[in-house]
C-alpha positions as CSV (number, residue, x, y, z in Angstrom):
1,M,149.7,127.6,-53.9
2,A,146.4,126.8,-52.1
3,D,145.7,128.2,-48.7
4,L,146.0,125.6,-46.0
5,P,143.3,125.4,-43.3
6,R,144.5,126.7,-39.9
7,W,145.1,123.9,-37.4
8,E,143.6,124.2,-34.0
9,S,145.7,122.2,-31.6
10,F,143.2,121.9,-28.8
11,G,140.0,121.5,-30.7
12,G,139.8,117.8,-30.3
13,L,140.8,118.0,-26.6
14,T,137.9,120.3,-25.8
15,T,135.4,118.0,-27.3
16,L,137.0,115.0,-25.5
17,R,136.8,116.9,-22.2
18,R,133.1,117.7,-22.7
19,E,132.3,114.1,-23.5
20,M,134.3,112.8,-20.5
21,D,132.5,115.3,-18.2
22,R,129.1,114.0,-19.5
23,L,130.1,110.4,-19.1
24,F,131.1,110.9,-15.4
25,E,128.0,112.9,-14.7
26,R,125.8,110.2,-16.1
27,F,127.8,107.5,-14.2
28,L,127.5,109.3,-10.9
29,G,123.9,110.1,-11.4
30,R,124.3,113.9,-11.2
31,E,122.6,116.6,-13.2
32,A,124.7,117.7,-16.1
33,S,127.0,120.6,-15.2
34,S,125.9,123.9,-16.5
35,L,129.4,124.9,-17.6
36,G,130.1,122.6,-20.5
37,E,126.5,122.1,-21.5
38,V,125.6,125.8,-22.1
39,E,128.3,126.4,-24.7
40,P,126.6,127.8,-27.8
41,A,127.1,126.3,-31.3
42,I,129.2,128.6,-33.4
43,D,129.6,128.9,-37.2
44,V,132.6,130.7,-38.7
45,A,132.3,131.8,-42.4
46,D,134.9,133.4,-44.6
47,T,133.8,135.8,-47.3
48,P,136.0,137.8,-49.6
49,A,135.5,141.0,-47.5
50,A,134.9,139.7,-43.9
51,V,134.8,136.8,-41.4
52,I,131.3,136.2,-40.1
53,V,130.7,134.4,-36.8
54,K,127.3,133.2,-35.9
55,A,126.4,131.9,-32.4
56,H,123.2,130.3,-31.2
57,V,122.3,132.0,-27.9
58,P,118.6,131.5,-27.4
59,G,117.2,133.1,-24.2
60,V,120.4,135.2,-23.6
61,S,119.9,138.9,-23.6
62,K,122.5,141.3,-25.1
63,E,123.2,142.5,-21.5
64,N,124.4,139.0,-20.7
65,L,126.7,138.7,-23.7
66,Q,130.3,139.9,-24.1
67,V,132.1,139.8,-27.5
68,N,135.9,140.3,-27.8
69,V,137.7,140.3,-31.1
70,T,141.5,140.5,-31.6
71,D,143.3,140.4,-35.0
72,T,143.3,136.5,-34.9
73,A,140.7,135.4,-32.3
74,F,137.0,135.7,-31.4
75,T,135.8,135.2,-27.8
76,L,132.2,135.0,-26.7
77,K,131.3,135.1,-23.0
78,G,127.8,135.0,-21.5
79,E,125.4,133.6,-19.1
80,V,122.1,131.7,-19.5
81,Q,120.2,132.8,-16.4
82,E,117.7,130.5,-14.7
83,D,114.1,131.6,-14.2
84,T,114.0,132.5,-10.5
85,T,110.3,132.6,-9.9
86,T,109.4,131.3,-6.5
87,E,106.5,129.1,-7.6
88,D,106.3,125.7,-5.9
89,K,107.3,123.3,-8.7
90,T,108.3,119.7,-9.0
91,Y,110.4,119.0,-12.0
92,H,109.9,115.7,-13.8
93,R,112.5,116.5,-16.4
94,R,115.2,119.2,-16.6
95,E,117.0,119.6,-19.9
96,I,117.5,123.3,-20.1
97,H,121.0,124.1,-18.7
98,Y,121.9,127.4,-17.1
99,G,125.2,129.0,-16.2
100,A,128.1,130.9,-17.6
101,F,130.0,130.0,-20.8
102,A,133.0,131.2,-22.7
103,R,134.2,130.2,-26.2
104,T,137.3,131.3,-28.0
105,I,137.7,130.5,-31.7
106,T,140.8,131.1,-33.8
107,L,139.9,133.1,-36.9
108,P,140.9,131.8,-40.3
109,T,142.6,135.1,-41.3
110,T,143.7,138.3,-39.7
111,V,140.9,140.8,-39.3
112,Q,140.3,144.4,-38.4
113,A,139.0,143.9,-34.8
114,E,138.3,147.6,-34.4
115,H,135.7,147.6,-37.1
116,A,133.7,144.5,-36.0
117,T,129.9,144.8,-35.7
118,A,127.5,142.6,-33.8
119,Q,123.8,142.0,-34.0
120,L,121.5,139.8,-31.9
121,K,118.3,138.7,-33.5
122,D,116.0,135.8,-32.7
123,G,118.5,134.1,-30.5
124,V,121.3,134.3,-33.1
125,L,124.3,136.5,-32.5
126,E,126.0,137.5,-35.8
127,V,129.4,139.3,-35.7
128,T,130.9,140.6,-38.9
129,I,134.6,141.3,-38.8
130,P,136.2,143.0,-41.9
131,K,139.4,141.3,-43.1
132,R,142.8,143.0,-42.9
133,E,144.4,143.5,-46.3
134,A,146.9,140.9,-47.2
135,T,150.5,141.8,-46.7
136,T,153.1,140.9,-49.2
137,A,156.4,139.2,-48.3
138,K,159.4,141.5,-48.2
139,D,163.0,140.5,-48.7
140,V,165.1,141.7,-45.7
141,P,168.7,142.3,-46.4
142,I,171.2,140.8,-44.0
143,Q,173.7,143.2,-42.6
144,T,177.2,142.3,-41.6
């Protein structure tokens, strides 16, 4: 029997929330909020030996990133910090968003969280998480 993809119940609601936030911000003439806009793009790949998670985090140092892995989930928290130089500037356009972010992704299979490794290179965070060996079903006798 083919493996069925894992269903994420709130995946569509998160996207809808972000789009609604952007719509209201544009309507009210406000700058885009830093919280929904900073969220990094994430790829999750499944190989025979591991699950590989890549996140685009340009301009974020490793000191401003926190990775948490459980047997079934991956969480990335961080902060894009604004340049705080005190130069007298007048902005004509501001498209770089700053602030804290947090993303939690359900992993496609159970993993060995304790053996996860992470590497940050050229603004891409790559986390490799070895898979846990598949368990076989076991008949359980019913006692009277």
